Structures are given as C-alpha cells and as structure tokens.
C-alpha positions in Angstrom: 297.4 182.1 81.6 295.0 179.4 82.9 296.7 179.2 86.1 296.9 182.8 86.5 292.8 183.1 85.8 292.3 180.4 88.3 294.5 182.1 91.0 292.6 185.2 90.5 289.4 183.4 90.7 290.5 181.6 94.1 291.7 184.9 95.5 288.3 186.5 94.9 286.6 183.7 96.7 289.0 183.6 99.4 288.6 187.5 100.2 286.2 187.0 103.0 285.1 190.8 103.1 284.5 191.0 99.5 282.4 187.6 99.7 280.1 189.0 102.6 279.6 192.3 100.5 278.5 190.4 97.5 276.4 187.9 99.7 274.6 191.0 101.6 273.8 192.9 98.3 272.5 189.5 96.8 270.4 189.0 99.9 269.0 192.6 99.8 267.9 192.1 96.0 266.1 188.7 97.0 264.3 190.2 100.0 263.3 193.2 97.6 261.6 190.7 95.3 259.9 188.8 98.0 258.6 191.8 100.1 257.5 193.9 97.2 254.2 192.0 96.5 253.3 192.1 100.3 253.9 195.7 100.7 252.0 196.7 97.6 249.0 194.7 98.7 249.0 196.1 102.2 249.4 199.5 101.5 246.5 202.1 100.6 246.0 202.4 96.9 245.7 205.8 95.2 243.7 206.1 91.6 244.4 208.8 89.4 241.6 210.4 87.7 241.3 209.3 83.7 237.9 210.8 82.9 234.7 212.1 84.6 231.8 214.5 84.8 230.1 216.7 87.2 226.5 217.0 86.7 225.0 220.1 88.0 221.4 220.8 89.4 219.8 224.0 90.8 216.7 223.4 92.7 214.7 225.2 95.4 215.1 224.2 99.0 211.4 224.0 99.8 210.9 221.0 97.2 208.4 222.7 95.1 210.7 223.2 92.1 213.0 220.2 91.3 214.9 222.4 88.8 215.2 226.0 88.2 217.7 225.8 85.3 217.1 227.4 81.8 218.0 225.4 79.1 219.3 221.9 78.5 219.5 220.0 82.0 221.6 218.6 83.4 224.8 220.5 83.0 228.0 218.3 82.5 231.4 219.4 83.2 234.5 217.5 82.9 236.7 216.8 85.8 240.7 217.2 86.1 243.1 217.0 89.0 241.2 214.2 90.7 242.5 211.4 92.7 241.0 208.9 95.2 243.0 206.9 98.0 241.2 203.5 99.0 242.7 201.3 101.8 241.9 197.6 101.2 242.7 196.7 104.8 240.4 199.3 106.3 237.5 197.4 107.7 236.1 194.3 106.4 235.4 195.7 102.7 238.1 198.4 102.9 237.7 202.2 103.4 238.1 205.5 101.8 240.8 207.6 103.1 240.7 210.6 101.0 239.8 212.1 97.6 240.0 215.3 95.7 237.7 216.3 92.7 238.5 219.3 90.9 236.4 220.6 87.7 238.5 221.3 84.6 236.5 224.3 83.9 234.4 227.1 85.1 231.1 225.9 86.4 228.3 228.1 84.6 224.5 227.9 85.3 221.7 229.7 83.5 218.7 230.1 85.7 215.1 230.6 84.9 214.3 234.0 86.0 210.6 233.4 86.1 211.2 231.0 88.9 214.1 232.6 90.8 215.4 236.2 91.3 218.8 235.2 89.8 220.0 235.3 86.2 223.3 233.3 86.1 225.7 231.7 88.4 229.4 230.9 87.8 231.5 228.7 90.0 235.3 229.1 89.9 238.2 227.3 91.7 235.9 224.7 92.9 237.6 221.9 95.0 235.8 219.0 96.7 237.5 216.9 99.3 236.2 214.5 101.8 236.3 215.4 105.8 239.5 213.4 106.7 238.4 213.6 110.5 236.0 210.6 109.9 236.7 207.2 108.3 234.5 206.1 105.5 234.1 202.3 105.6 232.7 200.6 102.5 229.8 198.2 102.5 229.6 194.6 100.7 227.9 196.4 97.9 230.4 199.1 97.4 228.3 202.0 99.3 230.1 204.5 101.8 228.9 207.5 103.7 230.9 210.6 103.6 231.1 214.4 104.8 232.3 216.4 102.0 234.0 220.1 102.1 233.8 222.1 98.9 235.2 225.6 98.5 234.9 228.0 95.5 234.5 231.3 94.3 230.9 232.2 93.2 229.7 235.2 91.1 226.8 235.9 88.7 224.1 238.4 87.6 220.8 239.5 88.9 217.8 240.0 86.6 218.5 243.2 84.6 222.4 242.6 84.4 223.3 243.5 88.0 226.6 241.6 88.9 227.0 240.1 92.3 230.3 238.5 93.7 232.7 237.0 93.6 232.3 235.4 96.8 234.1 232.7 98.6 231.9 230.0 99.7 232.2 226.8 101.8 229.6 223.9 101.4 227.2 223.1 104.1 225.0 220.1 104.7 227.3 218.2 102.3 227.1 214.7 104.0 226.4 212.0 101.1 226.2 208.3 100.4 228.7 207.3 97.6 229.5 204.1 95.7 232.6 202.9 94.5 233.5 199.7 92.4 237.0 198.2 91.8 237.7 195.8 88.9 241.5 195.1 88.6 243.4 198.3 88.4 240.3 200.5 87.7 238.0 202.2 90.0 234.5 203.8 89.4 233.5 206.7 91.9 230.3 208.2 92.4 229.0 211.0 94.7 225.4 212.3 94.2 223.5 215.2 95.6 226.3 217.3 97.1 225.4 221.0 98.1 227.7 223.3 96.4 226.3 226.5 97.3 223.0 228.0 98.8 221.8 231.5 97.5 219.0 233.6 98.9 216.8 234.9 96.0 217.6 238.6 95.4 215.5 240.8 95.2 212.4 239.7 97.4 211.7 237.0 99.7 211.6 233.2 98.8 213.0 229.9 99.3 216.8 229.6 98.7 218.2 228.3 95.7 220.4 225.1 96.2 223.2 224.2 93.6 223.8 220.5 93.7 226.4 218.3 92.0 226.5 214.7 91.1 230.1 213.4 90.6 231.1 210.5 88.6 234.6 209.5 87.6 236.8 206.4 86.4 240.3 206.2 87.5 243.3 204.0 87.3 246.1 202.8 89.8 249.0 205.3 90.4 252.3 203.1 90.3 253.7 202.6 93.8 256.8 204.4 93.7 258.2 202.6 96.8 258.2 199.2 95.4 259.9 200.3 92.1 262.6 202.1 94.3 263.1 199.0 96.5 263.8 196.9 93.7 265.8 199.4 91.8 268.2 200.0 94.8 268.7 196.3 95.6 269.2 195.1 92.0 271.2 198.4 90.9 273.6 197.8 94.0 274.4 194.2 92.8 275.1 195.0 89.3 277.1 198.3 90.2 279.3 195.8 92.5 279.6 193.3 89.7 281.0 195.9 87.1 283.6 197.1 89.6 284.9 193.4 90.0 
C-alpha cells in the first residue's frame, strides 16, 4: 500500500505538464497578493455617501437683502445618492475627478412676500455634478476650485396662489471653492454658495431672487472590486486545481 502511494506521488511530480500548471496557478496567486496593494493605492478612490445636508438660502442678487426666506433659516435637506471620486496621484496633493450630489427629497422654500414677489418655490429632481472638462486640484489645506452644473425642475406659487412651473433649469455662475478632508477611509466634502436657480420677481420689477445651496457630506471608501476579483481568481483557481487532484 505504501509503495502504491509513493508511486502515485512520484508520478504526479514527474508529470511536467501538471507541475507547470500548478506552478503557474501558484505564481498567479502570489502576484495577485503582491500587486493588489499597489493597484489599490494608485487608483482613484470613490467615496460613497453616508450622511449629509443641503443648506438652502434665498437672497436678492443686488446684495441689499441677505435672506428672503420666511420662517426658520437656513433650510436643511438630507442628501442621498451621493458619491465623490478623488485621485491621490493627481497633482501634488491629489485632485477631484468627479462628484454627484442628489437631495433625498423635494426642496421647498417659503419666501417672505413683503420682500419679493414670490410666495413659495419647490425644487424637484435636483442633481449637482462637477464640470468634468476641467480638473480640480486640491491645495495643501484641502481647498479646490470647481465649476458645478446643477439641473432641476422648479415650480411654485405667486402671491395670491397663482402657480408657475414646473420649469427645467440649469445652474449659471456656479463656480465655487470647496474643501475636502480625508482621514483613513472617510472623506468630508463641502461646497458653499452654489447658485441653484435665479428667478425674476413677478409681478413687477425688482432684483432677481437667487437660490443658493451649501452642501456638506461625509462618505466612506467604496471597496475596490478589481482587487477582490484579482485575488479571488488566483486563489480560487489554485484551490479548484487542488480539489481535482
């Protein structure tokens, strides 16, 4: 019995093709383990939304009235469907590749009718992204300059209850300075003073009403699927080959 077992073992080792296959699979698994950390550190990092708020403000664009909201200010709205991608190798301190900020609910503003010729404004289907035609480099203190694009459907009521909208709008003059901070797997991301929409006062003449937003959110790293897949393929193939033998 012992002789048969030894003979079988010797036959396996003596089979050059089978030995080369095992060696190739083992080498693939080892390379996967060695390369995975380097690939992960070099690749851009995507952070997923975990919590955040949108702070809304409505002002007159002539600068005479800093808030035309009625009731408590500012108005806070939860964020949802949000992500930010940061490239640590972009520039000296990294760069912002892209981001998407989406409010989790309808944005409703109640305006002071004694100051403006509008009663309420509702912003639906809002989506804020960066202009990907330009790269946003991060400074040593975490600041960056970015051109933003926001799209939304806006509706509301004039004094007396006359409805207007919904109207599809795209942001204008929405270049802002932001700030991000990274600690381990967590990112804090801020954008202030983004122009969401501009409304002429109806009825009657007067300065336009600007609706502005300040975005703040905290996110965590989304696991990189490529690294896990690479390791799984190498080690899984080796285990399957072992099982067949």
